[in-house]
Rosetta silent file (secondary structure, phi, psi, omega in degrees, C-alpha in Angstrom):
SEQUENCE: MNEQSSAAREIAQRVENLAHDSEVDAHAAIRIEQTATELAQVAQGLSGLTGRFRIS
SCORE:     score description
SCORE:     0.000 S_00000001
   1 L     0.000  -46.919 -172.466  -23.727   -8.590  -32.473 S_00000001
   2 H   -58.531  -45.550 -177.242  -21.712   -5.483  -32.795 S_00000001
   3 H   -59.615  -33.620 -173.097  -23.137   -4.176  -29.571 S_00000001
   4 H   -72.888  -34.523 -179.449  -22.371   -7.413  -27.653 S_00000001
   5 H   -63.458  -49.369 -173.760  -18.725   -7.259  -28.915 S_00000001
   6 H   -61.004  -49.003 -177.424  -18.393   -3.643  -27.933 S_00000001
   7 H   -57.935  -45.970  179.701  -19.974   -4.406  -24.434 S_00000001
   8 H   -63.345  -44.223  178.472  -17.604   -7.533  -23.985 S_00000001
   9 H   -59.402  -44.823  179.966  -14.616   -5.333  -24.872 S_00000001
  10 H   -59.762  -49.616 -177.510  -15.681   -2.638  -22.436 S_00000001
  11 H   -60.580  -47.667  178.880  -16.211   -5.292  -19.692 S_00000001
  12 H   -64.155  -39.505  175.768  -12.798   -6.831  -20.350 S_00000001
  13 H   -64.837  -35.655  174.653  -11.085   -3.430  -20.280 S_00000001
  14 H   -68.199  -34.543  179.821  -12.758   -2.624  -16.920 S_00000001
  15 H   -71.882  -28.695  171.383  -11.702   -5.948  -15.529 S_00000001
  16 H   -70.012  -37.474  173.956   -8.137   -5.292  -16.648 S_00000001
  17 H   -64.209  -41.691  175.856   -8.200   -1.923  -15.039 S_00000001
  18 H   -58.292  -42.991  177.704   -9.574   -3.351  -11.839 S_00000001
  19 H   -57.116  -51.895 -178.753   -6.760   -5.946  -11.894 S_00000001
  20 H   -54.157  -52.449 -174.442   -4.134   -3.261  -12.383 S_00000001
  21 H   -61.572  -40.079  176.800   -5.580   -1.055   -9.776 S_00000001
  22 H   -64.813  -36.404 -176.970   -5.611   -4.040   -7.328 S_00000001
  23 H   -72.449  -45.633  175.195   -1.943   -4.818   -8.051 S_00000001
  24 H   -61.460  -33.103 -179.265   -0.964   -1.215   -7.459 S_00000001
  25 H   -68.571  -43.918 -179.923   -3.027   -1.126   -4.125 S_00000001
  26 H   -64.211  -37.100 -179.531   -1.179   -4.375   -3.073 S_00000001
  27 H   -64.422  -40.328 -176.569    2.235   -2.789   -3.792 S_00000001
  28 H   -74.989  -30.862  177.243    1.274    0.270   -1.764 S_00000001
  29 H   -70.668  -41.975  176.110   -0.016   -1.824    1.174 S_00000001
  30 H   -55.535  -49.504 -174.071    3.347   -3.626    1.218 S_00000001
  31 H   -66.718  -31.290  174.371    5.225   -0.389    1.177 S_00000001
  32 H   -70.193  -41.057  171.236    3.049    1.023    3.889 S_00000001
  33 H   -56.258  -46.413 -173.250    3.665   -2.095    6.068 S_00000001
  34 H   -65.504  -53.811  179.795    7.411   -1.704    5.544 S_00000001
  35 H   -53.404  -40.981  176.521    7.297    2.045    6.401 S_00000001
  36 H   -60.567  -43.700  177.661    5.273    1.311    9.646 S_00000001
  37 H   -63.330  -46.839 -175.702    7.949   -1.324   10.642 S_00000001
  38 H   -65.771  -39.144  177.291   10.748    1.169   10.007 S_00000001
  39 H   -70.673  -28.455  174.203    8.902    3.858   12.072 S_00000001
  40 H   -68.298  -36.825  178.370    8.380    1.483   14.902 S_00000001
  41 H   -65.069  -45.122  174.909   11.998    0.739   14.855 S_00000001
  42 H   -60.807  -35.635 -178.285   12.950    4.403   15.022 S_00000001
  43 H   -70.656  -37.961  171.823   10.506    5.044   17.687 S_00000001
  44 H   -61.673  -33.036  177.384   11.968    2.268   19.674 S_00000001
  45 H   -72.229  -42.153  177.503   15.487    3.626   19.248 S_00000001
  46 H   -59.282  -41.068  177.958   14.271    7.115   20.241 S_00000001
  47 H   -59.338  -52.948  179.191   12.568    5.692   23.287 S_00000001
  48 H   -50.473  -43.711  177.950   15.935    3.929   24.248 S_00000001
  49 H   -74.805  -34.481 -179.749   17.795    7.251   23.920 S_00000001
  50 H   -78.327  -22.427  172.005   15.404    9.352   25.628 S_00000001
  51 L   -61.595  -21.955  177.768   15.370    6.788   28.571 S_00000001
  52 L   -76.974  -17.163 -179.693   18.874    7.733   29.370 S_00000001
  53 L   -84.933  129.479  173.901   18.026   11.320   30.104 S_00000001
  54 L  -119.002  131.873  179.715   17.074   12.306   33.622 S_00000001
  55 L   -95.849  120.613 -172.459   15.647   15.541   34.675 S_00000001
  56 L  -104.685    0.000    0.000   16.989   16.490   38.118 S_00000001
């Protein structure tokens, strides 16, 4: 019975760790998406600015 309790605790701890890691990954994915959107906006702005220049 002691081994079962120990194994159950270990499994529960691993499940908790996985849940925590998944939450961290989800937050990172959201931040990456936000950063990608910001970079796309900057690129669009730069494209607009460079479109004004002409080489003669």
